[in-house]
Backbone as JSON, one array per atom type, in Angstrom:
{
  "sequence": "MGPFQILKRVGSIAYQLALPPQLSNLHDVFHVSQLRIYVSDNSHVIAPKSVQLKDNLIFKPRPTRIIDRSTKTLRNKVIPLVKVIWEGLSLEEATSELEEEVLRQYPNLVNISDLLHNS",
  "N": [[5.28, 6.07, -0.79], [8.35, 5.17, -0.87], [10.52, 3.32, 1.47], [13.04, 5.82, 1.22], [17.06, 6.19, 0.41], [19.11, 6.94, 2.78], [21.54, 9.67, 1.7], [23.88, 11.55, 2.83], [24.04, 13.44, 5.54], [23.2, 16.92, 5.62], [24.29, 19.79, 6.99], [23.09, 19.99, 9.82], [19.92, 19.65, 10.43], [18.31, 18.44, 8.0], [18.77, 16.24, 4.86], [20.21, 14.38, 2.31], [18.8, 12.11, 0.14], [18.71, 9.02, -1.98], [16.65, 9.26, -4.47], [15.09, 7.43, -6.46], [14.62, 7.5, -10.71], [12.45, 8.48, -11.79], [12.0, 9.98, -9.99], [13.45, 12.18, -10.08], [13.33, 15.07, -10.51], [12.24, 15.97, -8.58], [14.51, 17.97, -5.55], [17.31, 16.08, -4.3], [17.1, 17.22, -0.44], [16.27, 17.44, 1.69], [14.38, 18.44, 4.55], [14.04, 17.38, 7.95], [12.22, 17.39, 9.52], [10.3, 16.96, 7.24], [10.4, 14.22, 6.84], [9.6, 10.97, 8.29], [9.5, 8.31, 9.73], [9.19, 4.66, 8.61], [6.35, 2.46, 8.89], [5.78, -0.4, 9.31], [2.72, -1.9, 6.33], [1.47, -4.47, 5.34], [-1.17, -4.2, 4.16], [0.32, -2.42, 2.17], [1.33, -4.03, -0.11], [1.74, -4.77, -3.39], [0.26, -6.51, -5.01], [1.93, -9.45, -7.45], [1.62, -9.56, -10.86], [-0.05, -11.9, -12.61], [2.05, -13.59, -15.35], [2.61, -15.02, -17.67], [5.09, -16.96, -18.83], [7.73, -17.83, -21.34], [9.31, -21.23, -21.97], [11.87, -20.47, -22.06], [12.48, -18.84, -20.25], [11.05, -15.89, -20.96], [9.46, -13.69, -21.32], [6.46, -12.36, -23.33], [4.15, -9.97, -24.28], [1.46, -10.63, -26.33], [-0.26, -8.22, -28.71], [-3.99, -7.3, -28.19], [-5.03, -5.31, -29.01], [-5.41, -3.1, -31.76], [-5.64, 1.27, -30.71], [-5.72, 3.37, -31.51], [-4.67, 5.65, -34.22], [-1.96, 7.11, -35.66], [0.15, 9.47, -37.56], [3.67, 10.38, -37.52], [6.03, 12.52, -38.3], [8.15, 13.14, -40.65], [11.14, 14.99, -42.07], [11.55, 14.37, -44.64], [9.45, 11.68, -45.09], [7.22, 10.14, -43.78], [5.24, 8.33, -41.82], [3.96, 5.93, -40.63], [1.67, 5.31, -37.48], [0.3, 3.0, -34.87], [-1.48, 3.29, -32.13], [-0.9, 0.19, -29.6], [-2.62, -1.8, -27.52], [-1.8, -4.28, -24.89], [-1.13, -8.01, -24.22], [-2.66, -8.36, -20.93], [-1.56, -6.12, -19.87], [-2.39, -2.69, -18.46], [-4.21, -0.3, -19.58], [-2.82, 2.73, -19.4], [-0.2, 1.28, -20.19], [-0.38, 1.02, -23.46], [1.09, 0.81, -26.44], [3.12, 2.87, -28.72], [3.97, 1.81, -31.46], [5.61, 0.9, -34.94], [2.73, 0.95, -37.8], [3.36, -0.54, -40.14], [4.71, -2.88, -39.28], [3.12, -3.66, -36.77], [0.87, -5.0, -38.52], [2.02, -6.62, -40.27], [3.26, -8.75, -38.37], [1.2, -9.5, -36.93], [-1.41, -10.31, -38.47], [-4.41, -10.41, -38.11], [-5.33, -8.74, -35.94], [-6.99, -6.84, -33.89], [-8.41, -4.01, -35.22], [-10.39, -0.71, -33.67], [-10.86, 1.45, -34.69], [-11.1, 1.47, -37.48], [-13.29, -0.94, -36.9], [-15.21, 1.64, -36.05], [-15.36, 2.84, -38.13], [-16.41, 1.61, -40.13], [-18.22, 0.33, -39.58]],
  "CA": [[6.35, 6.72, -1.64], [9.85, 5.74, 0.2], [11.56, 4.25, 2.29], [14.69, 5.91, 0.38], [19.08, 5.65, 1.26], [19.94, 8.42, 3.23], [23.46, 9.25, 1.49], [24.01, 12.32, 3.37], [23.74, 14.38, 6.73], [23.59, 17.85, 5.34], [23.77, 20.54, 8.2], [22.23, 19.37, 10.72], [18.56, 19.48, 10.12], [18.59, 17.78, 6.5], [19.21, 14.94, 4.82], [19.97, 13.99, 1.76], [18.2, 10.73, -0.16], [18.92, 8.46, -2.67], [15.63, 9.24, -4.84], [14.7, 6.99, -7.12], [15.13, 8.64, -11.39], [11.57, 9.2, -11.6], [11.48, 11.51, -8.9], [14.82, 13.25, -10.38], [12.83, 16.65, -10.84], [12.44, 16.59, -7.08], [15.96, 18.6, -4.84], [17.04, 15.98, -3.19], [17.54, 17.52, 0.19], [15.0, 17.07, 3.27], [14.34, 18.93, 5.98], [14.07, 16.86, 9.76], [10.8, 17.14, 9.92], [9.53, 16.57, 6.31], [10.94, 12.41, 7.21], [9.09, 9.86, 8.45], [9.62, 7.08, 9.68], [8.04, 3.8, 7.67], [5.76, 1.06, 9.74], [5.52, -1.81, 7.88], [1.97, -2.6, 7.28], [0.45, -5.93, 4.8], [-1.97, -3.12, 3.04], [0.75, -1.49, 1.04], [2.3, -4.81, -0.58], [1.27, -5.45, -4.42], [0.19, -7.89, -5.68], [2.39, -9.4, -8.7], [0.54, -9.66, -11.85], [0.0, -13.37, -12.54], [2.32, -13.77, -15.97], [3.48, -16.52, -18.5], [6.25, -16.85, -19.45], [7.91, -19.05, -22.19], [10.24, -22.13, -21.96], [13.25, -19.94, -22.07], [12.17, -18.06, -19.0], [11.36, -15.01, -21.82], [7.99, -12.48, -20.93], [6.48, -11.37, -24.5], [2.43, -9.71, -24.81], [0.62, -10.75, -27.25], [-1.74, -7.33, -28.88], [-4.65, -7.32, -28.54], [-5.85, -4.25, -30.38], [-5.26, -1.24, -31.84], [-7.17, 2.11, -30.21], [-5.31, 4.76, -32.21], [-3.83, 5.38, -35.58], [-1.38, 8.69, -36.62], [1.38, 9.77, -38.51], [5.39, 10.99, -37.84], [6.12, 13.41, -39.46], [9.53, 13.49, -40.74], [11.72, 15.82, -43.28], [10.67, 14.12, -46.56], [8.58, 10.36, -44.63], [6.09, 10.27, -42.83], [5.6, 6.82, -41.16], [2.22, 5.58, -40.0], [1.94, 4.96, -36.34], [-0.16, 2.55, -34.19], [-1.38, 2.88, -30.81], [-1.44, -0.69, -29.17], [-3.06, -2.18, -26.04], [-0.76, -5.41, -25.2], [-2.61, -8.54, -23.05], [-2.15, -8.81, -19.29], [-1.13, -4.63, -19.35], [-3.51, -1.89, -18.8], [-4.55, 0.89, -21.58], [-2.05, 3.43, -19.71], [1.14, 0.05, -20.77], [-0.2, 0.94, -24.92], [1.96, 2.36, -26.79], [2.99, 3.44, -30.32], [4.18, 0.75, -32.67], [5.66, 1.37, -36.57], [1.68, -0.24, -37.96], [3.35, -1.62, -40.47], [5.14, -4.18, -38.51], [2.03, -4.99, -36.06], [0.53, -5.27, -39.49], [3.11, -7.86, -40.56], [3.26, -9.4, -37.01], [-0.3, -10.27, -36.6], [-2.42, -9.72, -39.39], [-5.87, -10.69, -37.37], [-5.07, -8.22, -35.12], [-8.85, -5.86, -34.48], [-8.48, -2.31, -35.41], [-10.94, -0.35, -33.1], [-11.63, 2.56, -35.77], [-11.87, 0.29, -38.18], [-14.46, -1.21, -36.75], [-15.59, 1.98, -36.0], [-15.82, 3.3, -39.74], [-17.29, 0.45, -41.01], [-20.32, 0.22, -39.33]],
  "C": [[7.45, 6.49, -0.35], [9.41, 4.09, 0.02], [12.96, 4.67, 0.99], [16.06, 5.44, 1.49], [18.71, 7.06, 1.44], [21.48, 8.38, 3.3], [24.01, 10.12, 2.05], [23.18, 13.04, 4.5], [23.94, 16.11, 5.94], [22.93, 18.76, 6.38], [23.94, 19.7, 9.89], [21.26, 19.55, 11.39], [18.29, 18.98, 8.6], [19.51, 17.11, 5.82], [19.29, 14.44, 3.04], [19.95, 12.3, 0.46], [18.38, 10.26, -1.54], [17.1, 8.49, -3.44], [16.09, 7.97, -6.94], [14.78, 7.77, -9.14], [14.05, 9.46, -11.78], [11.34, 10.3, -10.99], [13.01, 12.37, -9.25], [14.18, 14.51, -10.75], [12.67, 16.97, -9.77], [13.57, 16.68, -6.53], [16.02, 17.42, -3.7], [17.18, 15.51, -1.01], [16.16, 17.85, 0.54], [15.15, 17.88, 4.65], [13.56, 16.85, 6.95], [12.52, 16.91, 9.78], [9.54, 17.4, 8.54], [9.8, 14.58, 6.2], [9.62, 12.55, 7.83], [9.21, 8.75, 8.46], [8.08, 6.07, 9.38], [7.32, 2.89, 9.44], [4.67, 0.57, 8.83], [4.13, -1.94, 7.69], [1.62, -3.26, 5.22], [0.22, -4.74, 3.34], [-1.14, -2.18, 1.7], [1.43, -2.61, -0.15], [1.58, -4.68, -1.97], [1.41, -6.67, -4.91], [1.0, -8.57, -7.01], [1.97, -10.01, -9.85], [1.07, -11.22, -12.56], [0.85, -13.36, -14.47], [2.67, -14.73, -16.76], [4.5, -16.23, -19.41], [7.08, -18.36, -20.56], [8.76, -20.68, -21.98], [11.72, -21.16, -21.47], [13.36, -19.12, -20.71], [11.57, -16.12, -19.58], [9.23, -14.33, -22.2], [7.77, -11.68, -22.43], [5.24, -11.55, -24.76], [2.4, -9.84, -25.77], [-0.48, -8.88, -27.17], [-2.42, -7.69, -28.63], [-5.7, -6.21, -28.95], [-5.13, -3.04, -29.87], [-6.18, -0.34, -31.21], [-7.02, 2.87, -30.97], [-4.92, 4.46, -33.2], [-3.33, 7.1, -35.63], [-0.48, 7.87, -37.14], [2.96, 10.46, -37.24], [6.09, 11.31, -38.69], [7.97, 14.16, -39.69], [9.76, 15.06, -41.43], [10.83, 15.78, -44.63], [10.51, 12.05, -46.42], [7.88, 11.1, -44.04], [5.8, 8.87, -42.89], [3.96, 6.87, -40.28], [2.89, 4.72, -38.69], [0.21, 4.05, -35.74], [-0.52, 2.06, -33.01], [-1.76, 1.52, -30.19], [-1.68, -1.33, -28.09], [-2.38, -4.01, -26.04], [-1.74, -6.48, -23.8], [-1.4, -8.37, -22.06], [-1.95, -7.12, -19.2], [-2.46, -3.84, -19.76], [-3.3, -0.97, -19.77], [-3.4, 1.88, -21.34], [-0.25, 2.94, -20.08], [1.01, 0.55, -22.54], [0.62, 1.59, -24.78], [2.37, 1.68, -28.14], [4.06, 2.25, -31.06], [4.24, 1.15, -34.62], [3.46, 0.01, -37.33], [2.03, -1.26, -38.46], [4.14, -3.37, -39.78], [3.87, -4.23, -37.85], [1.66, -5.53, -37.01], [0.76, -6.9, -39.52], [2.91, -8.88, -39.94], [2.16, -10.44, -36.74], [-1.25, -9.8, -37.65], [-4.44, -9.97, -39.04], [-6.13, -9.4, -36.02], [-6.16, -6.74, -34.9], [-8.09, -3.92, -34.3], [-9.71, -1.46, -34.22], [-11.39, 1.23, -34.85], [-11.84, 2.5, -36.3], [-12.93, -0.03, -37.79], [-16.12, -0.11, -36.86], [-17.09, 2.99, -37.31], [-16.23, 2.84, -40.39], [-18.02, 0.42, -40.44], [-21.08, 1.02, -39.71]]
}
């Protein structure tokens, strides 16, 4: 984790750090005993994923399959949703999408729950 930019010194033994938004739940002032000098190590480098870009340099992943189906209930409306796994992305990066839109744009998309119920 880190390195983080030091914003200011707080007293004689603490520093306020610039933390990224995903760490906004942490207090941003740290005692010097909690800070360490970062030693560069090539094993810390993460290799980028191979991404297929279109001619206009836009990346638009295609869905590979639907892994779940659910509904979102509003006051007077029920909205069908599907959880979609996208090409080149992990299961953790699956997103909930409007079922109608996904089926309209990708009519041949395999729905795992349909396969299980039709067996």
